[in-house]
N, C-alpha and C positions, 0 to 999 in steps of 0.2 A: 504494500500500500504506500503510495506516494504521500509524504507529509505535506501538509498545507501550512505555510507560514505567512502571516500578514504583518506588514510594517505600517504602522499608523504614525504619521507625522502630525504633531499638534502645533499649529502656528497660525495666528490670525493673518500675518503678512503672506505666508506661503499659500494659505487658502485663497487669498485675494489675488494671488499672482504677482504681488509686489516684491517678493523675496524668493530667491531660488532655494528650493528644498535641498539641503546638503545632508541632513540627518538620515532621511530615508535611503538615499543611494549609499551612504556609508554603512548602514545596517545591512543592506543587501550585499554589498561587496564583501563585508566581513563574513556573512553567512556562506556565501558561495566559495570563499577561500577555506572554510573550515568543514562544512558538511559534505560528506562523500556519497550519501545516498540521494536518490532522486527527491527533489522538493519542488513544489509549486509555490512561487512567491508572488504575493499581491501587495502593491503599495498604494496607500491612500493618504490623503491630507484632509484634516479637519481643523476647524477654528478652535481657539482656546476656549476653555470653560468646561465645567463638570458635565453639563447636559449634552453638549455635542460629543464629548469624549465617550460618555456612557452609551449614547446611541450608536456610535460607530463601533465600539467594542462589542455590543450586543449583536449587531448585524454581522460582524466578522466571525464571532464565535458561533452564534446560533444559526445563521442563514448560510454563510459561506463555508462554515465548518473548519475554521482554523484550529490546528493543533497547538500552535505557538503564535502569540502576537507580541511583537516588539513595538513599544510605544516610545517615540523619541520626541522630547520637548515637553514644556509645560510642567516641569517638576521643580522649578525654583520657587522663591518666595514673592515674586511679583504679583500684583493684584489679579491678573488674568491667568496665572499659572495654577490651574485647578485639575490637572491630570490625575493626581492621586485621589482627589475626591470623586472624579468620574469613575476611576477604577474601583474604588471602595463601594460604589453604588451597585456594581454588577458582579463582583466576585462572590464566591461561596465562602472562601477563606483566604487569608493572606499568608505569605511565606516571608517573614521579616528578615531572615538570614540573607536573602538576596540583596536587599538594600544596605544592610550592614557591610557586606563584603564589597559591594560596588563603591560605597563611600570611602571605605578604608583604602581601596586601591587608588581611587582618584585623589585622596588626600596626600598621597605620596608625590603627586604632580602639582596640585594647586590647592592653596589654602581655602579657597571658596567652595571646594567640594562639600564642605560641611553644610552648606546651604541647600544642597540637593535633597529632594524628597523622593528618591528612587525607591522602587520596591518591586514586589511580585505577588501574584495571587492566582487562584485557580477558579475558573468558571466552568463547571461541568468537566469536559475532557479537553479544556483549553488552558494552557499556561500563558499568563500575561506578565510581561516584564517591562517595567518603565525605565527609560534611559534618559540621560541628558540630551540636549539638542546638538551639542558640539561633536563633530565627527571624531576628534581625538578622544574625548571622554567616552564616546560610544564604544570604541575599540577597547579601551582599558577596562570599561565596565563589563563587557562581554567576556574579555579574557579572564576576569576575576570570577565569573560565575558559571560559565558555559559547561564546564566539566560535569556539573550536576544536572544540567538540563535534559540530556537524553534519558537518564534514569527517572527523573521526575515525570517526563512524558510517559515512560513505561508505567509508572505507578498510577497515573490518572487515566490510563486507557487510551492515550493518544497514539498517533502513528509513531513508529520507531524511526529514529535517526541515528546515523553513525557519523563520527568525526574523524578527521585526519589526525592521527596521534602525534604527528610531527608539529601540529599547531595546537590542538587541544585534545588531551587524552581523556575521553569520557570515562567517568567512574561508574561502574555497575558492580554491585556485590558479586563475588564468585558464587556460582551455584554448586551444590554438593554433588 
């Protein structure tokens, strides 16, 4: 079964066409360099705000059938940065370790990483991970957590993905 991965860019300016989306392409490039199994990738852009984010996530998970959704942007403390609130409205439960690991990795690079409200959660059989909008921070964030993603997808009943161990060695418990 081919895994379906959605990339949702959250940006008022990119949604209006006033700003080139750099986060979505950075996510896709990173995924294509790391995942070795067939994947279908869909990229979308939505405006900032909890309601648009929640609506887009619900559609991507429930209608399109995404196994994994990467959300880039809207995780800071600015007034319109409400991606975490949109995610919270649609997930069944959160996975706080993802945010902790991503912030720790990014703090090694920039002091303002502590302002990020990155995280992850599960909606049905969909893993949702929120990322910063910066292409560099996207890479360091995914580098920090992606070894756990394939096994998480296994546990929630999503499609199986494999990674290039030279880039990211996926961790799955050994079976007896």
